DRENDRENDREN-709622 format. One record per residue (C-alpha): residue in one letter; x negated, y negated, z. Coordinates in pm, whole numbers. Example, Ala and Ser with C-alpha at 12.3 -4.5 7.8 and 13.67 -1.06 7.14 Angstrom:
2
@res:A; X:-1230; Y:450; Z:780
@res:S; X:-1367; Y:106; Z:714
//
This chain:
456
@res:X; X:0; Y:0; Z:0
@res:X; X:-277; Y:-240; Z:98
@res:X; X:-466; Y:-152; Z:-220
@res:X; X:-157; Y:-230; Z:-428
@res:X; X:-105; Y:-554; Z:-239
@res:X; X:-470; Y:-654; Z:-278
@res:X; X:-455; Y:-571; Z:-647
@res:X; X:-147; Y:-788; Z:-692
@res:X; X:-304; Y:-1068; Z:-488
@res:X; X:-623; Y:-1049; Z:-692
@res:X; X:-422; Y:-1059; Z:-1015
@res:X; X:-231; Y:-1361; Z:-892
@res:X; X:-553; Y:-1538; Z:-799
@res:X; X:-703; Y:-1463; Z:-1142
@res:X; X:-392; Y:-1592; Z:-1320
@res:X; X:-389; Y:-1905; Z:-1102
@res:X; X:-757; Y:-1961; Z:-1173
@res:X; X:-700; Y:-1925; Z:-1549
@res:X; X:-409; Y:-2169; Z:-1530
@res:X; X:-616; Y:-2424; Z:-1339
@res:X; X:-904; Y:-2388; Z:-1584
@res:X; X:-666; Y:-2429; Z:-1877
@res:X; X:-501; Y:-2729; Z:-1711
@res:X; X:-839; Y:-2881; Z:-1634
@res:X; X:-950; Y:-2833; Z:-1993
@res:X; X:-639; Y:-3006; Z:-2123
@res:X; X:-689; Y:-3293; Z:-1883
@res:X; X:-1057; Y:-3323; Z:-1964
@res:X; X:-1005; Y:-3378; Z:-2337
@res:X; X:-1166; Y:-3709; Z:-2417
@res:X; X:-958; Y:-3998; Z:-2534
@res:X; X:-993; Y:-3992; Z:-2911
@res:X; X:-1104; Y:-4257; Z:-3149
@res:X; X:-815; Y:-4319; Z:-3387
@res:X; X:-825; Y:-4401; Z:-3758
@res:X; X:-488; Y:-4470; Z:-3917
@res:X; X:-513; Y:-4470; Z:-4298
@res:X; X:-222; Y:-4632; Z:-4483
@res:X; X:-166; Y:-4598; Z:-4856
@res:X; X:39; Y:-4872; Z:-5023
@res:X; X:344; Y:-4736; Z:-5212
@res:X; X:224; Y:-4374; Z:-5242
@res:X; X:519; Y:-4148; Z:-5321
@res:X; X:611; Y:-3806; Z:-5186
@res:X; X:472; Y:-3630; Z:-5492
@res:X; X:160; Y:-3845; Z:-5526
@res:X; X:-56; Y:-3630; Z:-5297
@res:X; X:-200; Y:-3296; Z:-5398
@res:X; X:-72; Y:-3103; Z:-5097
@res:X; X:287; Y:-3182; Z:-5203
@res:X; X:224; Y:-3040; Z:-5551
@res:X; X:122; Y:-3355; Z:-5739
@res:X; X:-83; Y:-3347; Z:-6058
@res:X; X:-292; Y:-3621; Z:-5893
@res:X; X:-614; Y:-3491; Z:-5740
@res:X; X:-647; Y:-3590; Z:-5373
@res:X; X:-897; Y:-3336; Z:-5234
@res:X; X:-988; Y:-3533; Z:-4922
@res:X; X:-629; Y:-3602; Z:-4820
@res:X; X:-555; Y:-3236; Z:-4897
@res:X; X:-844; Y:-3131; Z:-4673
@res:X; X:-687; Y:-3323; Z:-4384
@res:X; X:-355; Y:-3153; Z:-4459
@res:X; X:-512; Y:-2806; Z:-4489
@res:X; X:-681; Y:-2841; Z:-4150
@res:X; X:-429; Y:-3057; Z:-3969
@res:X; X:-59; Y:-3104; Z:-3905
@res:X; X:161; Y:-3204; Z:-4198
@res:X; X:456; Y:-3411; Z:-4079
@res:X; X:708; Y:-3290; Z:-4333
@res:X; X:986; Y:-3523; Z:-4217
@res:X; X:816; Y:-3848; Z:-4133
@res:X; X:1023; Y:-4162; Z:-4190
@res:X; X:906; Y:-4517; Z:-4253
@res:X; X:1089; Y:-4825; Z:-4385
@res:X; X:1184; Y:-4884; Z:-4750
@res:X; X:920; Y:-5158; Z:-4792
@res:X; X:580; Y:-5254; Z:-4656
@res:X; X:619; Y:-5539; Z:-4404
@res:X; X:899; Y:-5362; Z:-4214
@res:X; X:700; Y:-5038; Z:-4189
@res:X; X:393; Y:-5219; Z:-4060
@res:X; X:599; Y:-5419; Z:-3811
@res:X; X:760; Y:-5101; Z:-3676
@res:X; X:425; Y:-4927; Z:-3659
@res:X; X:268; Y:-5200; Z:-3447
@res:X; X:566; Y:-5266; Z:-3217
@res:X; X:730; Y:-4925; Z:-3172
@res:X; X:1074; Y:-5058; Z:-3263
@res:X; X:1285; Y:-5099; Z:-3577
@res:X; X:1156; Y:-5401; Z:-3768
@res:X; X:1511; Y:-5531; Z:-3806
@res:X; X:1509; Y:-5609; Z:-3433
@res:X; X:1257; Y:-5880; Z:-3523
@res:X; X:1437; Y:-6000; Z:-3835
@res:X; X:1196; Y:-5827; Z:-4075
@res:X; X:1394; Y:-5623; Z:-4329
@res:X; X:1200; Y:-5702; Z:-4648
@res:X; X:844; Y:-5788; Z:-4754
@res:X; X:723; Y:-6114; Z:-4599
@res:X; X:681; Y:-6384; Z:-4865
@res:X; X:722; Y:-6712; Z:-4673
@res:X; X:386; Y:-6859; Z:-4567
@res:X; X:527; Y:-7118; Z:-4332
@res:X; X:786; Y:-6929; Z:-4126
@res:X; X:814; Y:-6553; Z:-4143
@res:X; X:572; Y:-6349; Z:-3935
@res:X; X:560; Y:-6081; Z:-3673
@res:X; X:679; Y:-6235; Z:-3342
@res:X; X:375; Y:-6297; Z:-3121
@res:X; X:565; Y:-6247; Z:-2794
@res:X; X:608; Y:-5871; Z:-2842
@res:X; X:354; Y:-5614; Z:-2714
@res:X; X:169; Y:-5454; Z:-3005
@res:X; X:-29; Y:-5135; Z:-3045
@res:X; X:-371; Y:-5307; Z:-3067
@res:X; X:-295; Y:-5527; Z:-2763
@res:X; X:-191; Y:-5225; Z:-2560
@res:X; X:-495; Y:-5028; Z:-2672
@res:X; X:-716; Y:-5322; Z:-2575
@res:X; X:-578; Y:-5286; Z:-2222
@res:X; X:-696; Y:-4924; Z:-2227
@res:X; X:-1053; Y:-5017; Z:-2320
@res:X; X:-1018; Y:-4958; Z:-2694
@res:X; X:-1185; Y:-5177; Z:-2951
@res:X; X:-950; Y:-5246; Z:-3241
@res:X; X:-1010; Y:-5333; Z:-3605
@res:X; X:-800; Y:-5373; Z:-3918
@res:X; X:-940; Y:-5336; Z:-4269
@res:X; X:-727; Y:-5408; Z:-4574
@res:X; X:-363; Y:-5510; Z:-4600
@res:X; X:-193; Y:-5709; Z:-4325
@res:X; X:137; Y:-5852; Z:-4465
@res:X; X:283; Y:-5956; Z:-4129
@res:X; X:192; Y:-6323; Z:-4155
@res:X; X:42; Y:-6500; Z:-4456
@res:X; X:-172; Y:-6759; Z:-4277
@res:X; X:-496; Y:-6687; Z:-4087
@res:X; X:-328; Y:-6823; Z:-3773
@res:X; X:-72; Y:-6541; Z:-3795
@res:X; X:-327; Y:-6279; Z:-3896
@res:X; X:-432; Y:-5962; Z:-3711
@res:X; X:-631; Y:-6144; Z:-3441
@res:X; X:-311; Y:-6303; Z:-3307
@res:X; X:-170; Y:-5956; Z:-3243
@res:X; X:-463; Y:-5787; Z:-3071
@res:X; X:-711; Y:-5682; Z:-3339
@res:X; X:-1067; Y:-5761; Z:-3230
@res:X; X:-1195; Y:-5753; Z:-3587
@res:X; X:-1015; Y:-5786; Z:-3919
@res:X; X:-1102; Y:-5802; Z:-4285
@res:X; X:-907; Y:-5773; Z:-4607
@res:X; X:-599; Y:-5953; Z:-4739
@res:X; X:-306; Y:-6121; Z:-4573
@res:X; X:-50; Y:-6095; Z:-4854
@res:X; X:150; Y:-5801; Z:-4984
@res:X; X:-39; Y:-5749; Z:-5307
@res:X; X:-358; Y:-5876; Z:-5468
@res:X; X:-559; Y:-5866; Z:-5786
@res:X; X:-811; Y:-5592; Z:-5706
@res:X; X:-1109; Y:-5805; Z:-5821
@res:X; X:-1017; Y:-6172; Z:-5762
@res:X; X:-839; Y:-6067; Z:-5439
@res:X; X:-575; Y:-6337; Z:-5493
@res:X; X:-200; Y:-6309; Z:-5450
@res:X; X:29; Y:-6294; Z:-5755
@res:X; X:88; Y:-6672; Z:-5747
@res:X; X:-282; Y:-6754; Z:-5708
@res:X; X:-287; Y:-6801; Z:-5329
@res:X; X:-608; Y:-6719; Z:-5146
@res:X; X:-569; Y:-6403; Z:-4940
@res:X; X:-912; Y:-6240; Z:-4887
@res:X; X:-1057; Y:-6312; Z:-4544
@res:X; X:-1276; Y:-6196; Z:-4260
@res:X; X:-1184; Y:-6271; Z:-3898
@res:X; X:-949; Y:-6557; Z:-3981
@res:X; X:-1165; Y:-6730; Z:-4244
@res:X; X:-1096; Y:-6710; Z:-4618
@res:X; X:-1396; Y:-6575; Z:-4810
@res:X; X:-1492; Y:-6503; Z:-5171
@res:X; X:-1649; Y:-6168; Z:-5257
@res:X; X:-1712; Y:-5962; Z:-5568
@res:X; X:-1595; Y:-5605; Z:-5600
@res:X; X:-1292; Y:-5380; Z:-5615
@res:X; X:-1069; Y:-5403; Z:-5308
@res:X; X:-1077; Y:-5027; Z:-5246
@res:X; X:-1457; Y:-5024; Z:-5234
@res:X; X:-1489; Y:-5341; Z:-5026
@res:X; X:-1236; Y:-5226; Z:-4766
@res:X; X:-1415; Y:-4891; Z:-4728
@res:X; X:-1762; Y:-5047; Z:-4709
@res:X; X:-1655; Y:-5296; Z:-4442
@res:X; X:-1499; Y:-5022; Z:-4230
@res:X; X:-1811; Y:-4807; Z:-4255
@res:X; X:-2038; Y:-5098; Z:-4168
@res:X; X:-1823; Y:-5180; Z:-3866
@res:X; X:-1838; Y:-4818; Z:-3747
@res:X; X:-2215; Y:-4798; Z:-3799
@res:X; X:-2331; Y:-5142; Z:-3689
@res:X; X:-2070; Y:-5373; Z:-3540
@res:X; X:-1853; Y:-5181; Z:-3296
@res:X; X:-1921; Y:-5144; Z:-2925
@res:X; X:-2042; Y:-4783; Z:-2902
@res:X; X:-1943; Y:-4771; Z:-2535
@res:X; X:-1573; Y:-4804; Z:-2620
@res:X; X:-1324; Y:-4591; Z:-2804
@res:X; X:-1199; Y:-4749; Z:-3123
@res:X; X:-876; Y:-4781; Z:-3317
@res:X; X:-900; Y:-4859; Z:-3688
@res:X; X:-607; Y:-4942; Z:-3912
@res:X; X:-742; Y:-4878; Z:-4262
@res:X; X:-477; Y:-5017; Z:-4494
@res:X; X:-562; Y:-4980; Z:-4862
@res:X; X:-413; Y:-5181; Z:-5149
@res:X; X:-399; Y:-4861; Z:-5356
@res:X; X:-200; Y:-4740; Z:-5536
@res:X; X:-5; Y:-5068; Z:-5544
@res:X; X:-12; Y:-5264; Z:-5870
@res:X; X:-191; Y:-5430; Z:-6042
@res:X; X:-372; Y:-5112; Z:-6143
@res:X; X:-734; Y:-5201; Z:-6224
@res:X; X:-944; Y:-4889; Z:-6218
@res:X; X:-1273; Y:-4803; Z:-6387
@res:X; X:-1278; Y:-4537; Z:-6657
@res:X; X:-1451; Y:-4288; Z:-6424
@res:X; X:-1136; Y:-4268; Z:-6210
@res:X; X:-914; Y:-4225; Z:-6517
@res:X; X:-1131; Y:-3961; Z:-6684
@res:X; X:-994; Y:-3655; Z:-6500
@res:X; X:-644; Y:-3740; Z:-6622
@res:X; X:-705; Y:-3825; Z:-6989
@res:X; X:-561; Y:-3491; Z:-7103
@res:X; X:-351; Y:-3401; Z:-6801
@res:X; X:-138; Y:-3719; Z:-6792
@res:X; X:-13; Y:-3859; Z:-7122
@res:X; X:155; Y:-4175; Z:-6990
@res:X; X:-112; Y:-4445; Z:-6954
@res:X; X:63; Y:-4623; Z:-6665
@res:X; X:96; Y:-4302; Z:-6466
@res:X; X:-267; Y:-4223; Z:-6551
@res:X; X:-379; Y:-4561; Z:-6412
@res:X; X:-175; Y:-4498; Z:-6100
@res:X; X:-336; Y:-4156; Z:-6057
@res:X; X:-677; Y:-4320; Z:-6095
@res:X; X:-595; Y:-4561; Z:-5810
@res:X; X:-496; Y:-4268; Z:-5588
@res:X; X:-817; Y:-4080; Z:-5676
@res:X; X:-1028; Y:-4388; Z:-5604
@res:X; X:-868; Y:-4424; Z:-5261
@res:X; X:-900; Y:-4051; Z:-5190
@res:X; X:-1270; Y:-4062; Z:-5277
@res:X; X:-1316; Y:-4354; Z:-5038
@res:X; X:-1148; Y:-4152; Z:-4763
@res:X; X:-1405; Y:-3879; Z:-4832
@res:X; X:-1688; Y:-4131; Z:-4796
@res:X; X:-1544; Y:-4238; Z:-4461
@res:X; X:-1514; Y:-3878; Z:-4341
@res:X; X:-1878; Y:-3816; Z:-4433
@res:X; X:-1984; Y:-4125; Z:-4236
@res:X; X:-1794; Y:-4005; Z:-3928
@res:X; X:-1977; Y:-3674; Z:-3947
@res:X; X:-2312; Y:-3849; Z:-3992
@res:X; X:-2243; Y:-4067; Z:-3687
@res:X; X:-2132; Y:-3757; Z:-3491
@res:X; X:-1786; Y:-3906; Z:-3449
@res:X; X:-1594; Y:-3640; Z:-3639
@res:X; X:-1521; Y:-3418; Z:-3337
@res:X; X:-1339; Y:-3678; Z:-3133
@res:X; X:-1163; Y:-3889; Z:-3393
@res:X; X:-794; Y:-3845; Z:-3469
@res:X; X:-733; Y:-3926; Z:-3834
@res:X; X:-383; Y:-4006; Z:-3957
@res:X; X:-288; Y:-4053; Z:-4321
@res:X; X:49; Y:-4201; Z:-4422
@res:X; X:219; Y:-4410; Z:-4687
@res:X; X:399; Y:-4728; Z:-4584
@res:X; X:702; Y:-4644; Z:-4801
@res:X; X:796; Y:-4444; Z:-5107
@res:X; X:673; Y:-4521; Z:-5456
@res:X; X:802; Y:-4779; Z:-5702
@res:X; X:932; Y:-4659; Z:-6038
@res:X; X:780; Y:-4934; Z:-6255
@res:X; X:655; Y:-5295; Z:-6262
@res:X; X:725; Y:-5590; Z:-6492
@res:X; X:417; Y:-5810; Z:-6470
@res:X; X:533; Y:-6103; Z:-6685
@res:X; X:605; Y:-6338; Z:-6394
@res:X; X:303; Y:-6244; Z:-6185
@res:X; X:-71; Y:-6317; Z:-6214
@res:X; X:5; Y:-6542; Z:-6514
@res:X; X:84; Y:-6228; Z:-6710
@res:X; X:-281; Y:-6117; Z:-6736
@res:X; X:-205; Y:-5762; Z:-6624
@res:X; X:-6; Y:-5513; Z:-6833
@res:X; X:334; Y:-5402; Z:-6711
@res:X; X:376; Y:-5043; Z:-6592
@res:X; X:666; Y:-4836; Z:-6721
@res:X; X:581; Y:-4558; Z:-6478
@res:X; X:414; Y:-4570; Z:-6137
@res:X; X:468; Y:-4326; Z:-5852
@res:X; X:657; Y:-4001; Z:-5811
@res:X; X:900; Y:-3931; Z:-5526
@res:X; X:1040; Y:-3602; Z:-5661
@res:X; X:1226; Y:-3406; Z:-5547
@res:X; X:1350; Y:-3689; Z:-5325
@res:X; X:1603; Y:-3947; Z:-5444
@res:X; X:1535; Y:-4301; Z:-5561
@res:X; X:1257; Y:-4554; Z:-5514
@res:X; X:1107; Y:-4812; Z:-5280
@res:X; X:1361; Y:-5066; Z:-5140
@res:X; X:1651; Y:-4818; Z:-5111
@res:X; X:1743; Y:-4615; Z:-4803
@res:X; X:1745; Y:-4284; Z:-4982
@res:X; X:1484; Y:-4019; Z:-4903
@res:X; X:1247; Y:-4118; Z:-5185
@res:X; X:1198; Y:-4459; Z:-5025
@res:X; X:1172; Y:-4373; Z:-4656
@res:X; X:1049; Y:-4011; Z:-4626
@res:X; X:676; Y:-4039; Z:-4685
@res:X; X:359; Y:-3825; Z:-4676
@res:X; X:197; Y:-3812; Z:-4331
@res:X; X:-83; Y:-3595; Z:-4188
@res:X; X:-247; Y:-3577; Z:-3844
@res:X; X:-598; Y:-3430; Z:-3832
@res:X; X:-810; Y:-3390; Z:-3518
@res:X; X:-1097; Y:-3147; Z:-3544
@res:X; X:-1080; Y:-2874; Z:-3283
@res:X; X:-763; Y:-3010; Z:-3125
@res:X; X:-486; Y:-2960; Z:-3382
@res:X; X:-414; Y:-2635; Z:-3562
@res:X; X:-283; Y:-2632; Z:-3917
@res:X; X:91; Y:-2603; Z:-3973
@res:X; X:383; Y:-2787; Z:-4132
@res:X; X:582; Y:-2977; Z:-3870
@res:X; X:956; Y:-2998; Z:-3943
@res:X; X:1048; Y:-3238; Z:-3659
@res:X; X:1217; Y:-3563; Z:-3758
@res:X; X:964; Y:-3830; Z:-3663
@res:X; X:986; Y:-4206; Z:-3717
@res:X; X:715; Y:-4464; Z:-3770
@res:X; X:833; Y:-4627; Z:-3444
@res:X; X:717; Y:-4312; Z:-3261
@res:X; X:358; Y:-4377; Z:-3361
@res:X; X:289; Y:-4643; Z:-3094
@res:X; X:403; Y:-4449; Z:-2784
@res:X; X:234; Y:-4131; Z:-2909
@res:X; X:-102; Y:-4299; Z:-2971
@res:X; X:-80; Y:-4491; Z:-2645
@res:X; X:-26; Y:-4159; Z:-2464
@res:X; X:-350; Y:-4026; Z:-2617
@res:X; X:-523; Y:-4340; Z:-2497
@res:X; X:-416; Y:-4249; Z:-2144
@res:X; X:-125; Y:-4489; Z:-2101
@res:X; X:231; Y:-4365; Z:-2052
@res:X; X:371; Y:-4690; Z:-1909
@res:X; X:553; Y:-4833; Z:-2208
@res:X; X:686; Y:-5188; Z:-2225
@res:X; X:1065; Y:-5209; Z:-2230
@res:X; X:1066; Y:-5343; Z:-2587
@res:X; X:947; Y:-5008; Z:-2727
@res:X; X:1222; Y:-4785; Z:-2865
@res:X; X:1004; Y:-4510; Z:-3014
@res:X; X:931; Y:-4181; Z:-2837
@res:X; X:607; Y:-4014; Z:-2742
@res:X; X:620; Y:-3720; Z:-2985
@res:X; X:266; Y:-3593; Z:-2931
@res:X; X:386; Y:-3258; Z:-2792
@res:X; X:605; Y:-3216; Z:-3100
@res:X; X:299; Y:-3273; Z:-3319
@res:X; X:39; Y:-3081; Z:-3121
@res:X; X:253; Y:-2795; Z:-2985
@res:X; X:543; Y:-2787; Z:-3234
@res:X; X:796; Y:-2863; Z:-2960
@res:X; X:1146; Y:-2981; Z:-3049
@res:X; X:1239; Y:-3348; Z:-3010
@res:X; X:1573; Y:-3370; Z:-2828
@res:X; X:1841; Y:-3616; Z:-2942
@res:X; X:1625; Y:-3771; Z:-3210
@res:X; X:1803; Y:-4052; Z:-3395
@res:X; X:1628; Y:-4244; Z:-3671
@res:X; X:1764; Y:-4584; Z:-3775
@res:X; X:1621; Y:-4764; Z:-4076
@res:X; X:1738; Y:-5094; Z:-4220
@res:X; X:1637; Y:-5227; Z:-4559
@res:X; X:1737; Y:-5500; Z:-4802
@res:X; X:2105; Y:-5419; Z:-4854
@res:X; X:2129; Y:-5074; Z:-4701
@res:X; X:2076; Y:-4909; Z:-4367
@res:X; X:2070; Y:-4545; Z:-4270
@res:X; X:2100; Y:-4334; Z:-3959
@res:X; X:1969; Y:-3979; Z:-3925
@res:X; X:2093; Y:-3728; Z:-3668
@res:X; X:1952; Y:-3392; Z:-3778
@res:X; X:2056; Y:-3258; Z:-4024
@res:X; X:2288; Y:-3543; Z:-4119
@res:X; X:2214; Y:-3880; Z:-4270
@res:X; X:2461; Y:-4162; Z:-4323
@res:X; X:2379; Y:-4443; Z:-4565
@res:X; X:2565; Y:-4775; Z:-4574
@res:X; X:2540; Y:-5006; Z:-4875
@res:X; X:2649; Y:-5359; Z:-4793
@res:X; X:2816; Y:-5609; Z:-5028
@res:X; X:2890; Y:-5980; Z:-4996
@res:X; X:3257; Y:-5982; Z:-5103
@res:X; X:3386; Y:-5626; Z:-5068
@res:X; X:3368; Y:-5367; Z:-4790
@res:X; X:3054; Y:-5156; Z:-4752
@res:X; X:3015; Y:-4814; Z:-4909
@res:X; X:2924; Y:-4511; Z:-4697
@res:X; X:2756; Y:-4186; Z:-4798
@res:X; X:2691; Y:-3875; Z:-4588
@res:X; X:2428; Y:-3612; Z:-4671
@res:X; X:2302; Y:-3290; Z:-4518
@res:X; X:1934; Y:-3360; Z:-4585
@res:X; X:1828; Y:-3012; Z:-4475
@res:X; X:2034; Y:-2840; Z:-4747
@res:X; X:2032; Y:-3135; Z:-4990
@res:X; X:1700; Y:-3325; Z:-4970
@res:X; X:1768; Y:-3480; Z:-5311
@res:X; X:2093; Y:-3635; Z:-5175
@res:X; X:2305; Y:-3523; Z:-5468
@res:X; X:2618; Y:-3425; Z:-5274
@res:X; X:2798; Y:-3696; Z:-5078
@res:X; X:2992; Y:-3500; Z:-4815
@res:X; X:3168; Y:-3788; Z:-4644
@res:X; X:3520; Y:-3689; Z:-4758
@res:X; X:3471; Y:-3333; Z:-4629
@res:X; X:3342; Y:-3445; Z:-4287
@res:X; X:3558; Y:-3740; Z:-4187
@res:X; X:3529; Y:-3690; Z:-3809
@res:X; X:3151; Y:-3659; Z:-3822
@res:X; X:3129; Y:-3957; Z:-4058
@res:X; X:3331; Y:-4177; Z:-3820
@res:X; X:3107; Y:-4078; Z:-3531
@res:X; X:2794; Y:-4162; Z:-3731
@res:X; X:2944; Y:-4490; Z:-3855
@res:X; X:2988; Y:-4596; Z:-3493
@res:X; X:2630; Y:-4495; Z:-3407
@res:X; X:2502; Y:-4683; Z:-3712
@res:X; X:2697; Y:-4995; Z:-3621
@res:X; X:2570; Y:-4979; Z:-3262
@res:X; X:2213; Y:-4986; Z:-3397
@res:X; X:2299; Y:-5262; Z:-3642
@res:X; X:2431; Y:-5484; Z:-3362
@res:X; X:2093; Y:-5468; Z:-3186
@res:X; X:1917; Y:-5629; Z:-3482
@res:X; X:1801; Y:-5990; Z:-3486
@res:X; X:2084; Y:-6241; Z:-3519
@res:X; X:1931; Y:-6415; Z:-3820
@res:X; X:1951; Y:-6101; Z:-4036
@res:X; X:2303; Y:-6013; Z:-3919
@res:X; X:2453; Y:-6349; Z:-4020
@res:X; X:2462; Y:-6276; Z:-4390
@res:X; X:2828; Y:-6239; Z:-4471
@res:X; X:2822; Y:-5862; Z:-4509
@res:X; X:3163; Y:-5692; Z:-4489
//
């Protein structure tokens, strides 16, 4: 009897010891450096791992060895996605529902806690390289919102070589001062980030980098070497130029990954790749850049998802996203519904801070990403130009607003119908009414200035 008891006691002690060791190991994981890479207007089918004809071997490598977020939702356009990313709340709460184009007024509110400010409080050094688009003056640039270092362009789009906005405005800057440099934006952004990692950062601190490329956004200005792989594979010249821009960016990501390995930073750096919204179908250049760039009859590819950038259909808001952390994340395809507003609380958790400001509406979904745990009661609200949508798995309701007639509603089962071909609202009236109420409750929380627009 005593032998049996001692054996059981010994087994219990061993199990307890293993648990404590495991717990200790989990707790002892170092806070990671974080690099968030954002493509500009890359569609669902513009990355190799989703079946694209475009070659993206470095992005695919992250996907092959990391966690693919198969249902990651952003906003229909760039400024709203970036605002939600940095604040952890729907951008419509701050009155940002479309790309920022007003230099004098529109900007990200400076009274709201932001991801870089909160990371600063947790001893992170923060830097932004590339696109900002949350304030078009240096005074409303990244520094005002917590970035210690910033470089790139303030506007939504630029000529890749002159680095000027479509109307000729200056946009290229470093740390709040406009500068003039030669070179392609993709190369310059990558080189500056690498130099900062190698020479300028405080090596005693963890770092957060937001690496926001201009690619594959128009105007498409790529050297022949980036087009060459597609000369036979892609017949349409516009699509070929777009593919070249994606390949150029992907190559730059590979250069960055090599630098991290050289600096022995690869083992404790979380790398995230995402697009800010879905792809555009085409571009008429006649009224931009004095017409010096050719128009594009074909740009990105969101298939099999529906529609293009600016809408609230899946092709505009469901975007490629990958989390890669060497030795910490195993490879699998995550099917949880995750929103861009969940990025802030999840990254702040990894930085060691679980005390979120009351303004943050996103959830810490790190356990869903790292351990494939379910996210209870997940509701994703997205507001765009003239539409808004609400997702409650597996259902999605879309409202299209009009100035003089009542709004239209559509209801889709996006699990069974990811292409949103079958509007099921007439077959599910009770569910539709419930979701209409939930959508309207979200809508009422938005900034007053964007709700006073005469919509029925």
